[in-house]
C-alpha distance (Angstrom), angle and dihedral (degrees) to the residues before:
residue distance angle dihedral
M1 . . .
K2 3.83 . .
K3 3.73 121.4 .
L4 3.70 115.7 -109.8
S5 3.71 126.6 -141.2
K6 3.91 117.8 -122.1
S7 3.85 93.4 -103.1
E8 3.77 94.2 48.4
T9 3.85 89.0 49.5
E10 3.89 89.6 49.2
K11 3.85 89.3 52.8
Q12 3.82 92.9 46.7
V13 3.96 92.7 49.9
K14 3.91 89.2 47.4
N15 3.78 90.8 51.3
F16 3.66 92.7 45.9
F17 3.82 93.9 54.0
D18 3.88 94.9 47.7
N19 3.80 88.7 78.0
I20 3.83 104.8 23.9
N21 3.81 98.4 141.7
S22 3.79 89.9 76.1
K23 3.85 96.8 50.6
T24 3.71 130.8 93.9
A25 3.73 130.5 -121.3
K26 3.78 92.0 -108.3
E27 3.81 91.7 53.7
V28 3.84 90.6 49.8
R29 3.88 88.5 50.4
K30 3.68 92.3 51.4
I31 3.79 96.2 48.7
K32 3.83 92.4 46.4
K33 3.78 88.6 52.1
L34 3.90 89.3 47.8
A35 3.90 89.9 53.3
M36 3.78 92.2 45.2
S37 3.84 91.5 52.7
Q38 3.80 90.0 55.7
N39 3.74 93.9 41.4
I40 3.78 92.0 -116.6
P41 3.90 113.1 158.7
L42 3.80 114.4 -135.1
K43 3.70 93.3 -155.8
E44 3.97 108.6 168.5
L45 3.79 90.2 5.1
R46 3.80 92.1 73.5
K47 3.75 88.4 67.4
K48 3.77 91.8 67.2
F49 3.76 97.9 69.6
C50 3.88 138.5 39.0
K51 3.86 113.6 -94.9
K52 3.81 92.0 -147.0
C53 3.83 105.8 47.0
F54 3.94 98.6 12.2
T55 3.90 93.7 -128.9
P56 3.73 116.5 145.8
F57 3.75 115.8 -106.1
G58 3.81 94.5 -120.4
N59 3.75 93.0 115.1
S60 3.77 105.5 35.0
K61 3.80 138.2 115.4
I62 3.81 114.1 -102.3
R63 3.66 124.7 -168.4
I64 3.84 132.7 172.8
K65 3.79 117.3 -147.9
N66 3.79 132.2 153.2
K67 3.69 96.0 -5.0
M68 3.85 90.6 -54.5
K69 3.86 127.8 112.6
I70 3.80 107.5 -140.9
I71 3.71 116.7 -162.6
T72 3.88 119.8 -173.4
C73 3.83 113.6 -164.9
K74 3.77 110.3 -132.4
N75 3.72 93.6 -150.3
C76 3.83 102.9 54.8
G77 3.83 103.8 4.9
Q78 3.87 94.1 -119.3
I79 3.92 110.4 160.0
S80 3.81 115.0 -140.4
R81 3.91 117.0 -168.9
W82 3.82 118.3 -161.4
K83 3.79 122.3 -175.5
L84 3.88 110.7 -128.1
K85 3.73 117.4 -125.7
K86 3.78 121.0 -119.6
S87 3.91 113.0 -107.9
I88 3.66 118.9 -143.0
């Protein structure tokens, strides 16, 4: 496998996350490892998959409570909590 430059890797990561709901956990794990090897921060993209089992949050329970977005993974039961931003 040929080595990719940082800009090529960023494009590949961005294209991957455009259609994440059709991806498997193994593919998500590989792309995250690729991004980490090039020191590319995932920022908002990391909110699109479970940090425990790496499955996309396409089929998950989402609740909003006390200015927090609570996402429960249907696959492993992991609970992710994200603070909601203030809107102006």
